[in-house]
C-alpha positions as CSV (number, residue, x, y, z in Angstrom):
1,M,0.0,0.0,0.0
2,R,1.2,3.5,-0.8
3,Y,0.5,6.5,1.4
4,R,-0.2,10.2,0.8
5,E,-0.3,13.3,2.9
6,L,-3.8,14.4,4.1
7,G,-3.3,18.0,3.2
8,N,-1.8,20.0,6.1
9,T,-3.3,17.8,8.8
10,G,0.0,16.0,9.5
11,L,-1.7,12.6,8.8
12,K,-0.5,10.1,6.3
13,V,-3.4,8.1,4.8
14,S,-3.5,5.0,2.7
15,E,-3.9,5.7,-1.0
16,I,-7.0,3.5,-0.9
17,G,-9.6,3.8,1.9
18,F,-12.4,1.6,3.1
19,G,-15.9,2.8,2.3
20,T,-18.3,1.1,4.8
21,I,-21.7,1.3,3.0
22,P,-21.5,-2.3,1.9
23,I,-20.9,-3.7,5.4
24,L,-24.2,-2.4,6.7
25,S,-27.1,-4.8,7.4
26,G,-30.2,-3.7,5.5
27,N,-31.3,-2.8,2.0
28,V,-29.7,0.2,0.2
29,P,-31.2,0.3,-3.3
30,V,-28.3,2.2,-4.9
31,L,-25.8,-0.5,-4.1
32,P,-24.7,-2.8,-7.0
33,D,-24.9,-5.8,-4.7
34,Y,-26.4,-6.8,-1.4
35,Y,-24.1,-8.2,1.3
36,S,-25.4,-7.6,4.8
37,P,-22.5,-9.2,6.8
38,D,-23.0,-9.5,10.6
39,T,-20.6,-7.6,12.9
40,G,-18.1,-10.4,13.1
41,E,-17.9,-10.8,9.3
42,A,-17.7,-7.1,8.8
43,C,-14.8,-6.8,11.2
44,D,-13.0,-9.6,9.5
45,I,-13.4,-7.8,6.1
46,M,-12.1,-4.6,7.6
47,M,-9.2,-6.4,9.3
48,L,-8.2,-8.0,6.0
49,A,-8.0,-4.5,4.4
50,Y,-6.0,-3.2,7.4
51,R,-3.5,-6.1,7.1
52,M,-3.1,-5.0,3.4
53,G,-2.2,-1.5,4.5
54,C,-5.5,0.4,4.7
55,N,-5.7,2.9,7.5
56,L,-8.6,5.2,6.6
57,Y,-12.2,4.0,7.2
58,D,-15.1,6.2,6.1
59,T,-18.6,5.9,7.5
60,A,-21.8,8.0,8.3
61,I,-24.7,8.2,10.7
62,P,-27.2,5.3,10.9
63,E,-29.8,7.2,8.9
64,E,-27.4,7.2,5.9
65,Y,-25.2,4.1,6.4
66,G,-27.4,1.9,8.6
67,D,-25.4,0.0,11.3
68,A,-22.0,0.6,9.6
69,E,-21.0,3.2,12.2
70,Y,-21.5,0.7,15.0
71,K,-19.6,-2.0,13.2
72,L,-16.7,0.3,12.6
73,G,-16.6,1.1,16.3
74,V,-16.3,-2.6,17.1
75,F,-13.5,-2.9,14.6
76,A,-11.7,0.1,16.0
77,Q,-11.6,-1.6,19.4
78,K,-10.3,-4.9,17.9
79,V,-7.6,-3.3,15.7
80,G,-6.5,-0.7,18.2
81,R,-8.0,2.8,17.9
82,E,-4.5,4.4,17.4
83,N,-3.9,2.3,14.3
84,I,-6.7,3.7,12.1
85,I,-8.2,7.0,10.9
86,I,-12.0,7.3,11.1
87,S,-13.9,9.8,8.9
88,D,-17.6,10.2,9.6
89,K,-20.3,12.5,8.3
90,A,-23.9,13.7,8.7
91,R,-26.2,15.5,6.4
92,F,-27.1,18.5,8.6
93,T,-26.5,22.2,7.8
94,D,-27.6,23.8,11.1
95,G,-25.0,24.1,13.7
96,N,-27.1,22.8,16.6
97,D,-28.1,19.7,14.6
98,M,-24.5,19.0,13.6
99,F,-23.3,19.4,17.2
100,R,-25.8,16.8,18.3
101,E,-24.9,14.4,15.5
102,V,-21.2,14.4,16.1
103,K,-21.8,13.6,19.8
104,R,-24.1,10.8,18.8
105,S,-21.5,9.5,16.3
106,A,-18.9,9.4,19.0
107,E,-21.3,7.3,21.2
108,N,-22.1,5.0,18.3
109,L,-18.4,4.5,17.5
110,G,-17.3,4.3,21.1
111,T,-14.6,6.7,20.2
112,A,-14.1,10.2,18.7
113,P,-14.0,10.4,14.9
114,D,-10.8,11.9,13.5
115,I,-12.5,13.8,10.6
116,Y,-16.1,14.8,10.5
117,F,-17.8,16.0,7.3
118,V,-20.9,18.0,6.6
119,H,-22.3,15.5,4.1
120,Q,-23.9,16.3,0.7
121,V,-23.4,20.0,0.7
122,D,-24.9,21.4,-2.5
123,E,-25.6,24.8,-4.1
124,K,-28.9,25.0,-2.2
125,N,-27.7,24.4,1.3
126,E,-24.2,25.7,1.2
127,D,-24.9,29.2,2.5
128,E,-26.4,27.8,5.7
129,T,-23.6,25.3,6.0
130,F,-20.9,28.0,5.8
131,S,-22.8,30.7,7.7
132,R,-22.1,31.8,11.2
133,Y,-23.6,29.2,13.6
134,G,-24.0,26.8,10.6
135,A,-22.7,23.2,10.5
136,L,-19.1,24.1,9.7
137,D,-19.0,26.5,12.7
138,A,-20.2,23.7,14.9
139,L,-17.4,21.4,13.6
140,C,-14.9,24.1,14.4
141,D,-16.1,24.4,17.9
142,L,-16.0,20.6,18.3
143,K,-12.4,20.6,17.0
144,K,-11.4,23.2,19.5
145,A,-13.0,21.1,22.2
146,G,-11.0,18.1,21.1
147,V,-14.1,16.0,20.2
148,I,-12.9,15.7,16.6
149,R,-9.5,16.4,15.1
150,F,-10.3,17.8,11.7
151,T,-13.3,19.4,9.9
152,G,-14.6,18.4,6.5
153,I,-17.0,19.3,3.7
154,A,-18.3,16.5,1.5
155,T,-19.9,17.5,-1.8
156,H,-20.6,16.4,-5.4
157,Y,-20.4,20.0,-6.6
158,Y,-17.2,21.7,-7.8
159,S,-18.4,25.2,-6.8
160,V,-18.9,24.0,-3.2
161,A,-15.6,22.2,-3.2
162,E,-13.8,25.4,-4.3
163,R,-15.6,27.4,-1.7
164,A,-14.5,24.9,0.9
165,A,-10.9,25.1,-0.4
166,R,-10.9,28.9,0.1
167,D,-12.3,28.6,3.7
168,G,-9.6,28.4,6.3
169,R,-12.0,26.5,8.7
170,V,-12.1,23.4,6.4
171,D,-9.3,20.8,6.7
172,V,-10.5,18.1,4.4
173,I,-12.8,18.0,1.3
174,Q,-14.5,14.8,0.1
175,T,-15.8,14.8,-3.5
176,S,-16.4,12.3,-6.4
177,G,-14.6,11.3,-9.5
178,N,-13.8,8.4,-11.8
179,I,-12.4,7.8,-15.3
180,L,-15.8,8.8,-16.8
181,E,-17.0,11.5,-14.4
182,R,-13.6,13.3,-14.2
183,G,-14.7,16.9,-14.6
184,I,-14.5,17.9,-10.9
185,M,-11.1,16.3,-10.3
186,D,-9.6,17.7,-13.5
187,R,-10.7,21.2,-12.3
188,I,-9.3,20.6,-8.8
189,A,-6.0,19.4,-10.3
190,G,-5.7,22.7,-12.2
191,N,-6.6,25.0,-9.3
192,D,-3.8,25.9,-6.7
193,V,-6.4,26.9,-4.2
194,F,-6.9,23.3,-3.3
195,R,-3.2,22.8,-2.2
196,G,-2.9,22.3,1.5
197,K,-6.4,20.7,1.8
198,G,-6.8,17.0,2.4
199,L,-8.8,15.5,-0.4
200,I,-10.8,12.3,-0.2
201,L,-12.2,10.9,-3.4
202,N,-15.3,8.7,-3.7
203,K,-17.3,7.1,-6.5
204,V,-14.2,5.6,-8.1
205,Y,-16.4,2.6,-9.3
206,A,-19.4,4.9,-10.0
207,A,-21.4,2.7,-7.6
208,G,-20.4,-0.3,-9.6
209,C,-21.7,1.0,-12.9
210,L,-18.4,1.0,-14.7
211,F,-17.7,-2.7,-14.1
212,S,-19.7,-3.4,-17.3
213,A,-16.8,-2.0,-19.3
214,F,-13.7,-1.8,-17.0
215,T,-12.0,-3.9,-14.4
216,A,-11.3,-2.8,-10.8
217,P,-7.5,-2.4,-11.6
218,E,-8.3,-0.2,-14.5
219,L,-10.7,2.0,-12.5
220,I,-8.3,2.4,-9.6
221,G,-5.2,2.8,-11.7
222,G,-7.1,5.3,-13.9
223,V,-7.5,7.8,-11.0
224,L,-4.1,7.6,-9.4
225,H,-2.7,10.6,-11.3
226,W,-5.1,13.0,-9.5
227,P,-3.9,14.9,-6.4
228,F,-6.2,13.2,-3.9
229,S,-5.1,12.0,-0.5
230,C,-7.2,8.9,-0.3
231,A,-9.6,7.2,-2.7
232,L,-12.5,5.4,-1.1
233,I,-13.7,2.0,-2.3
234,G,-17.0,0.6,-1.1
235,I,-16.2,-2.9,0.2
236,G,-18.6,-5.7,1.2
237,T,-16.7,-9.0,0.8
238,P,-13.2,-10.3,1.5
239,G,-12.6,-10.6,-2.3
240,Q,-13.5,-7.0,-2.8
241,A,-11.1,-6.0,0.0
242,E,-8.2,-8.0,-1.6
243,T,-8.9,-6.4,-5.0
244,A,-9.2,-2.9,-3.8
245,M,-6.1,-2.9,-1.5
246,K,-3.6,-4.2,-4.1
247,E,-1.1,-1.8,-5.6
248,Y,-1.9,-1.0,-9.2
249,P,0.1,0.8,-11.9
250,R,-1.1,4.2,-12.9
251,R,-3.3,4.2,-16.1
252,D,-3.7,7.5,-17.9
253,F,-7.0,6.8,-19.8
254,T,-7.9,9.6,-22.2
255,F,-11.6,10.5,-22.1
256,E,-11.9,9.4,-25.7
257,E,-10.6,5.9,-24.7
258,V,-13.2,5.7,-21.9
259,T,-16.1,6.7,-24.1
260,S,-14.9,4.4,-26.9
261,R,-14.9,1.5,-24.5
262,L,-18.4,2.4,-23.3
263,A,-19.6,2.7,-26.9
264,E,-19.1,-1.0,-27.3
265,H,-22.1,-1.4,-25.0
266,F,-24.3,1.7,-25.7
267,P,-24.0,5.2,-27.3
268,P,-22.7,7.2,-24.3
269,I,-23.1,10.9,-23.8
270,P,-19.5,12.2,-23.5
271,C,-20.1,14.3,-20.4
272,T,-17.3,14.6,-17.9
273,R,-19.7,16.2,-15.4
274,C,-17.4,19.3,-15.1
275,Q,-20.6,21.3,-14.1
276,R,-19.9,24.2,-16.4
277,C,-23.3,23.8,-18.1
278,V,-25.2,26.6,-16.3
279,C,-28.9,26.7,-17.0
280,P,-30.6,30.1,-16.6
281,K,-33.6,28.4,-15.0
282,G,-31.5,26.4,-12.5
283,Y,-31.8,22.9,-14.0
284,E,-28.9,20.7,-13.3
285,I,-28.1,19.5,-16.8
286,H,-25.1,17.4,-15.8
287,I,-27.3,15.2,-13.6
288,A,-29.6,14.4,-16.5
289,L,-26.7,13.5,-18.7
290,R,-25.2,11.3,-16.0
291,Q,-28.6,9.5,-15.4
292,Y,-28.7,8.7,-19.1
293,N,-25.3,7.0,-18.9
294,Y,-26.2,5.3,-15.6
295,C,-29.4,4.0,-17.1
296,H,-27.3,2.1,-19.7
297,L,-24.7,0.9,-17.2
298,G,-27.0,-1.2,-15.0
299,K,-28.9,1.4,-13.0
300,R,-32.0,1.6,-15.2
301,F,-34.7,1.6,-12.4
302,W,-32.8,4.1,-10.2
303,A,-31.8,6.4,-13.1
304,M,-35.2,6.5,-14.7
305,K,-36.8,7.2,-11.4
306,K,-34.5,10.2,-11.0
307,L,-35.0,11.4,-14.6
308,R,-38.8,11.3,-14.4
309,M,-38.8,13.7,-11.5
310,N,-38.1,16.7,-13.7
311,I,-37.1,15.7,-17.3
312,E,-40.4,17.0,-18.8
313,E,-39.8,20.4,-17.3
314,L,-36.2,20.4,-18.3
315,Y,-37.1,19.4,-21.8
316,E,-39.7,22.1,-22.2
317,S,-37.3,24.7,-20.7
318,C,-34.6,23.6,-23.1
319,R,-36.9,23.8,-26.1
320,S,-37.9,27.4,-25.3
321,C,-34.4,28.7,-24.3
322,T,-32.7,31.0,-26.8
323,E,-29.6,32.0,-24.7
324,R,-28.2,28.5,-24.3
325,P,-25.3,29.4,-21.9
326,C,-25.0,25.7,-21.2
327,M,-23.3,25.2,-24.5
328,K,-20.9,28.2,-24.4
329,D,-18.6,26.8,-21.8
330,C,-19.0,23.0,-22.5
331,P,-15.5,21.6,-23.1
332,Q,-17.0,18.7,-25.0
333,D,-19.0,21.0,-27.4
334,L,-22.1,19.0,-26.6
335,C,-25.4,20.0,-28.3
336,I,-27.3,20.0,-25.0
337,P,-30.8,20.6,-26.3
338,E,-30.5,17.6,-28.6
339,L,-29.3,15.5,-25.8
340,I,-32.1,16.5,-23.5
341,E,-34.6,15.7,-26.2
342,R,-33.0,12.2,-26.5
343,I,-33.2,11.7,-22.8
344,Y,-36.8,12.9,-22.7
345,E,-37.8,10.5,-25.5
346,M,-36.1,7.6,-23.6
347,T,-38.4,8.2,-20.6
348,L,-41.7,8.1,-22.6
């Protein structure tokens, strides 16, 4: 296992971290497979990863990750708390709510988390999160009190990640990226403001979607050139742990190579999800483009459910729009109105 600096925290973390969603007991529809190991089995899987060099384990509160937080706490006792780094998170933007949840997480784990993230910060709730007395302020107070060691912001939005990078209160940022959805990480790699921040990467497997065209070594090797600190892999079986924790050579896939491989299975929309496609009416175009690809990569039920929430409104808005700023900054020169029409017709 290779190790990287976690920004300016002074910690060294394993290049690959353990994502604990798959060790929970209970049904999570977005998972590619269903495992539900009991506590003993879950601890054995986490121990296998530890023996292969993993030292960062990521979890979240029970409402998001089921009993994974409890299982990680049992494992922490078994392996020795000082030997691992625990990152935890909760989806609350109000400071009082976040203060309560961190305390509850410490009780569930039986120990204090090292890093605590405000989870799923987006462009609609970021102002409250970053405001005075918001969730980030609460994390700072908990850090001063010694309840946690470092503060974090977890987001799937580049604009929020950049705001976090510019905020001196934030120690670690968690965001998503893989060889297909590379837009956020490419932008981070080109922006010096992120230097000094710990960066944890998730969605390397795209929730398992990319396995239809790529192997795990290709998916892991394909992200190693990015300046992250640790890449999380969701692990639910011993075999998955062994696969994830091996050292793989760096693979510099071009975006054209990725879409060409996908084209052997379906006609992909070549969107990197860089999030430059701004819609004057506020529609998140990049999400619709992603759902189209996911629909053809084994997530049809989930993707179609998401698309049908607003695709008709997006389609009508796109048809009547004359400004089309979404196309002006698209690095892939996508004809977005035509793509939205294709997606709309797919849902009929």
